[in-house]
C-alpha positions in Angstrom: 0.1 -0.1 -0.2 1.3 3.4 -1.0 1.6 5.7 2.4 0.9 8.9 0.5 -2.4 7.3 -0.8 -3.7 6.3 2.5 -2.2 9.6 4.2 -4.5 11.5 1.5 -7.4 9.1 2.3 -7.0 9.5 6.3 -7.1 13.1 5.7 -10.7 12.9 3.6 -11.8 11.0 6.7 -11.5 13.9 9.2 -13.9 15.5 7.0 -16.4 13.1 6.0 -16.3 10.1 8.5 -20.0 10.9 10.6 -21.4 7.3 9.3 -20.1 4.5 10.5 -19.2 1.8 7.7 -21.1 -1.1 7.1 -19.3 -4.7 6.1 -20.8 -7.7 4.9 -18.3 -10.2 6.3 -18.2 -13.9 5.4 -18.8 -15.9 8.8 -15.4 -17.2 8.8 -13.9 -14.2 8.5 -15.8 -12.3 11.4 -13.2 -12.4 14.1 -10.3 -11.4 11.9 -12.3 -8.8 10.4 -13.4 -7.6 14.1 -9.6 -7.0 14.7 -9.2 -5.1 11.6 -11.8 -2.7 12.1 -10.7 -2.1 15.5 -7.2 -1.2 14.2 -8.9 0.8 11.5 -11.1 2.7 14.2 -8.3 3.5 16.0 -6.3 5.0 13.0 -9.1 6.8 11.8 -11.9 7.4 14.1 -14.6 5.8 11.8 -16.9 3.4 13.5 -17.2 0.1 11.7 -20.4 -2.6 11.9 -20.1 -5.9 10.9 -23.2 -8.0 9.4 -22.1 -11.6 9.0 -23.5 -14.8 7.3 -22.7 -17.2 4.5 -21.4 -15.7 1.4 -24.4 -16.8 -0.5 -26.7 -15.5 2.1 -24.8 -11.9 1.8 -24.6 -12.0 -2.0 -28.4 -12.3 -2.1 -28.8 -9.5 0.3 -26.7 -7.1 -1.6 -28.5 -8.3 -4.9 -31.6 -7.5 -3.1 -30.6 -3.7 -2.2 -28.9 -4.4 1.3 -27.5 -1.3 2.6 -23.9 -2.2 2.9 -20.5 -0.5 1.9 -18.1 -3.4 1.8 -18.6 -6.9 0.8 -16.0 -9.5 2.1 -16.6 -12.8 0.5 -15.4 -16.1 0.9 -15.0 -16.6 -2.7 -14.0 -14.8 -5.6 -17.3 -15.4 -8.0 -19.8 -13.8 -5.3 -18.0 -10.5 -5.6 -17.4 -10.9 -9.3 -21.2 -11.3 -9.9 -21.8 -8.2 -7.6 -19.6 -6.1 -9.6 -21.1 -7.6 -13.0 -24.6 -6.6 -11.7 -23.4 -2.7 -11.4 -23.5 -3.3 -7.6 -19.8 -3.2 -7.2 -17.7 -0.6 -7.9 -15.6 -1.5 -10.9 -11.8 -1.9 -10.4 -12.0 -2.2 -6.4 -12.2 -6.2 -6.2 -9.1 -8.1 -5.0 -8.1 -11.3 -3.1 -7.8 -10.1 0.6 -6.9 -13.7 1.9 -6.7 -17.4 0.9 -8.8 -19.6 3.1 -7.5 -23.1 4.8 -9.2 -26.1 5.9 -8.7 -28.4 9.2 -10.7 -31.1 10.5 -11.6 -30.2 14.2 -13.2 -32.2 16.9 -13.4 -31.7 20.7 -14.9 -35.6 21.3 -12.3 -37.5 19.1 -9.0 -38.4 20.8 -5.4 -37.7 19.0 -5.0 -41.2 17.9 -8.6 -40.9 16.2 -8.0 -37.6 14.6 -7.3 -39.0 10.9 -8.2 -37.5 7.7 -9.3 -40.7 6.1 -12.5 -40.6 8.5 -12.8 -44.2 7.9 -15.5 -44.9 10.8 -17.6 -42.3 12.3 -19.5 -45.0 14.4 -22.9 -43.3 15.2 -21.3 -39.9 14.8 -21.7 -37.1 12.4 -19.3 -34.9 10.1 -20.7 -31.3 10.1 -19.5 -29.1 7.1 -20.9 -25.7 5.8 -23.8 -25.8 3.2 -21.8 -26.6 0.0 -24.7 -24.7 -2.0 -24.2 -21.3 -0.3 -20.7 -21.6 1.6 -17.6 -21.7 -0.1 -15.9 -23.6 3.0 -18.8 -26.2 2.5 -17.8 -26.5 -1.2 -14.3 -26.9 -0.5 -15.1 -29.4 2.5 -17.2 -31.6 -0.2 -14.4 -31.4 -2.6 -12.3 -32.9 -0.3 -14.8 -35.8 0.7 -15.2 -36.7 -2.7 -11.6 -36.7 -3.6 -10.7 -39.2 -0.7 -13.8 -41.3 -1.5 -15.6 -40.4 1.6 -18.7 -38.3 0.3 -20.7 -41.2 -0.9 -19.9 -43.4 1.8 -20.3 -40.6 4.9 -23.3 -38.9 2.9 -26.0 -39.9 5.7 -23.8 -38.9 8.5 -23.1 -35.2 7.2 -24.9 -32.3 8.5 -25.0 -29.0 7.2 -24.4 -25.5 8.9 -25.6 -22.4 7.4 -22.5 -21.3 7.4 -18.7 -22.6 8.5 -19.6 -20.8 11.9 -22.5 -23.0 12.4 -20.5 -26.1 11.3 -18.1 -25.3 14.1 -20.6 -24.7 16.5 -22.4 -28.4 16.0 -19.0 -30.1 16.9 -18.3 -27.6 19.8 -21.8 -28.5 21.2 -21.4 -32.4 20.4 -24.2 -32.4 17.8 -21.3 -33.5 15.5 -18.2 -35.5 16.1 -16.2 -34.0 13.6 -16.4 -30.5 11.9 -14.7 -29.5 8.4 -14.0 -25.5 9.2 -11.5 -22.8 8.7 -8.1 -22.9 10.2 -8.9 -19.6 11.7 -11.7 -20.7 13.6 -9.5 -23.7 15.0 -7.0 -21.0 16.4 -9.8 -19.4 18.7 -8.2 -19.6 22.1 -11.4 -21.1 23.5 -10.7 -24.1 21.5 -7.2 -24.5 22.3 -8.1 -27.8 24.3 -9.1 -29.8 21.4 -7.6 -33.1 20.7 -8.0 -33.2 17.0 -6.9 -30.1 14.7 -5.4 -31.3 11.6 -4.9 -29.2 8.7 -6.3 -30.4 5.2 -3.8 -30.8 2.5 -4.5 -27.5 0.1 -4.3 -29.9 -2.9 -7.5 -32.1 -1.8 -9.7 -28.8 -2.6 -9.9 -25.8 -4.9 -8.3 -22.5 -3.7 -10.4 -20.6 -1.3 -9.7 -17.1 -2.5 -11.5 -14.8 -0.3 -12.2 -11.3 -2.3 -13.4 -8.0 -1.1 -15.5 -5.4 -3.4 -16.6 -1.9 -2.8 -20.2 -1.3 -3.1 -22.2 1.5 -5.2 -23.5 2.6 -2.1 -20.1 3.7 -0.7 -18.5 4.7 -4.0 -18.1 8.3 -2.9 -17.4 7.7 1.0 -14.1 8.1 1.5 -14.1 6.0 4.7 -15.0 3.2 2.6 -12.1 3.7 0.2 -9.8 4.2 3.1 -10.7 0.9 4.9 -10.3 -1.1 1.2 -6.8 0.4 1.4 -6.3 -0.4 5.0 -7.2 -4.0 4.4 -4.3 -4.1 2.1 -1.8 -2.7 4.5 0.9 -4.8 6.1 -0.7 -4.3 9.5 -3.8 -6.0 8.3 -2.0 -8.8 6.3 -0.2 -9.5 9.5 -3.3 -9.8 11.4 -4.7 -12.0 8.8 -1.5 -14.5 8.7 -1.5 -14.4 12.7 -5.2 -15.2 12.6 -5.0 -18.6 10.1 -5.1 -17.1 6.7 -2.9 -17.6 3.5 -2.0 -14.8 1.5 -1.4 -14.0 -2.0 
């Protein structure tokens, strides 16, 4: 990020930052978005509000006119469709993070923590809905590639998003969950006996993209946030909280 450009944007914020920014954030990225937003507010004085959900749900809301300023999706297709529909500002879309998958369980022992998932017994495996959630699609790809999808289909339970998939495993409604690596790094989950990173070559790259929405096309604070999201500080936060970077 060019410091001169950010300095100019921050100067604009001193004049026009009365309204808080509203971000539409994919559920996997919420804790990281909150950390970055807090740093942004500290730097600029601009408050940030976060609305979360599955990427598919947020995309549908935006297409129906939801009043968001920035869309932080868990894929690249949804922001691209928003842009193509004229609801995103052309030229502002970029990849801000790369998502990573892990197999997680609070119930399975370390010895049982295997990516082959040969025998769930009467247990369940939770994943995000593959239709609306990019992490769910990636989980399905992994299971299909390893020959587990058809064998385990009757034991798979679906969360509306990846946060709900993790919740199923945390509350013992599922024995395992396939979730984002970033979620598994939550300090509250540190005692889990099973947290294994799933090889990246077993699923399509989870390229998480952001786009500035037309509602905020003339909002200096929104432009400044998009710049801040590409700063070294924000990238360090994303790396620390379990994301890959381009």
